[in-house]
Residue, then its C-alpha position, 0 to 999 in steps of 0.5 A: m869694225m863688224v868683227v871688233g864689235k862682235r868680239a866685244a859683244d861676245e865678251a860681254e855675254g861671257y860676264k854674268m855679274e854676281i855679288e857674294l857678301l863676305e863681311k858687313k859692319q856699320d862702317k865697312m863692307v867686303f864682298l866678292l865681285k864675280g863675273t866682271s872685268p878689272s875695268f868695271a871693278n876699277m870704275l866702281r872704285k873710282t866712282i865711290i871715291d870721286e863722285v858719291p857726294t857727301m856734306a862737308i864744311e866749305d865756308v867758315e866765318i870766324r867771328k871771335n878767335s883768341s885761341v893759339l891757332y890761326d883762323e885758317i887752321i881752324a877752318h881747315r880742321l872744320g872742313l875735314i870733320p865728317l858730317s852725316t849726310d842726307l842725300d835726299a834733302y840736299n842738292i849739289p849747289a851747281d845742280c840746285t834750283c838756286k843755281g849755286e847762289g845758296c839756299s836751304k836745299c843746297e846749304l846748311l848752317l852750323s854755328l859754334k860758340v865756346k869759351g875756355p878753359g877746355y877743349v873745343y870738340a866737333s860736338d860743339l858745332e850746332s847744326k840747323d839740321p839734326k840729320v846732318k851733324p859731326v860723325y865723331p863728336k869727340t874730334p878735337i878742334v882746339k884747346l882754349i885756356k881761361g879767357q880765350t873764345l872761339e865763335l864762328e858760323a860755318t856753311a856745309v854743302l854737298g860736294n865730290g871727292e874729285d874736287h876735294v878729299k873732304w867730300s870723299p865718302a870712303l876708302s875703296f879698294y879691291k884685289y884679285k881673288p887669289v887662286i891656289d893650286i896644290k898638287k899632291g906630293v908637297v915635300d914639306p907641308q908643315a913648313v909651307a903652312g908655317i911660313c904663310p903670314v896669314d895662315v892660309y894653309s893647314v895640314k890634314n892627314g899629312e897633306l897641305v890644304v887651303n883654309k877656306d875661311k882664310l883664302f881671301d886673306c892671301h896677298l900672293c906674297c909667294a912665300c909658299t911657292d918659294i919652298d915648293p914651286e913644283h907643287i904649289k902654284l899661285n895665280e889671280s882671277n881676272s873676273e873675281f875681285v875681293f872688294t872693300v868699302e870702308s866708310w868715313g861715316h858720312l854714309l853707310p857702305k850700302e848707301i855709298i855702293t848703291t849711289a855709285v852704281n846709280l851714278m855709273k848707270a846714269k853715265c852709261d845711259g847718257a852715253v847710249s843716248l848720245i850715240g843714238k843721236 
């Protein structure tokens, strides 16, 4: 056991995590995660998808519905509408001081009352909290004809993606950083550059070179090595990962990643505490 423990400690010391930002948009962030392991990268991915909480409609009381859609279909559509989320203002019901009975700290009421003719959009939902509202106002819910009515009251709560995908905040995924080794003497540099589907290569002074700004686009299809396997070698780094977070709009990518890291830290602290007892 002492040998195994020492080996694990030595491996941990070999990691020095760094983050290099590659792309940042309102709803998307791509970064290079360096000096870590596949297990950590996957843990971060899973925590983002399953455990970072967001607001979503959970209960719907239909008061009037003369549209062509059943109440259940409308309720299902409402549940999948992304809502902007204020993590500081609300608690997950099970963790709230009301013990899940429902209060202003863990529930939010939204109402909707529309008469046809015309479309009913997500923007027709009236929220009691201006900070929590539909992210995409033009999301259609149903179309009403003249004389039809839709009236309802909905309750939104914080939840986790592991309970239902409607609470999942983002699409999160990673890939191993591609490692390309080119030896001198490539038989047909132009053919290799031309066959790459993502333009990773170019030819300079008759030599095949890697376009540095295109390196992370490489998805290791091996079309290049099929032409010249002797001079071109493809591999993947086991300690560097191209990590992508695409938010559905509930939270900004930075908020999602920060919350996920804090959740992971809390789990690790809890584990250490249990071991110490």
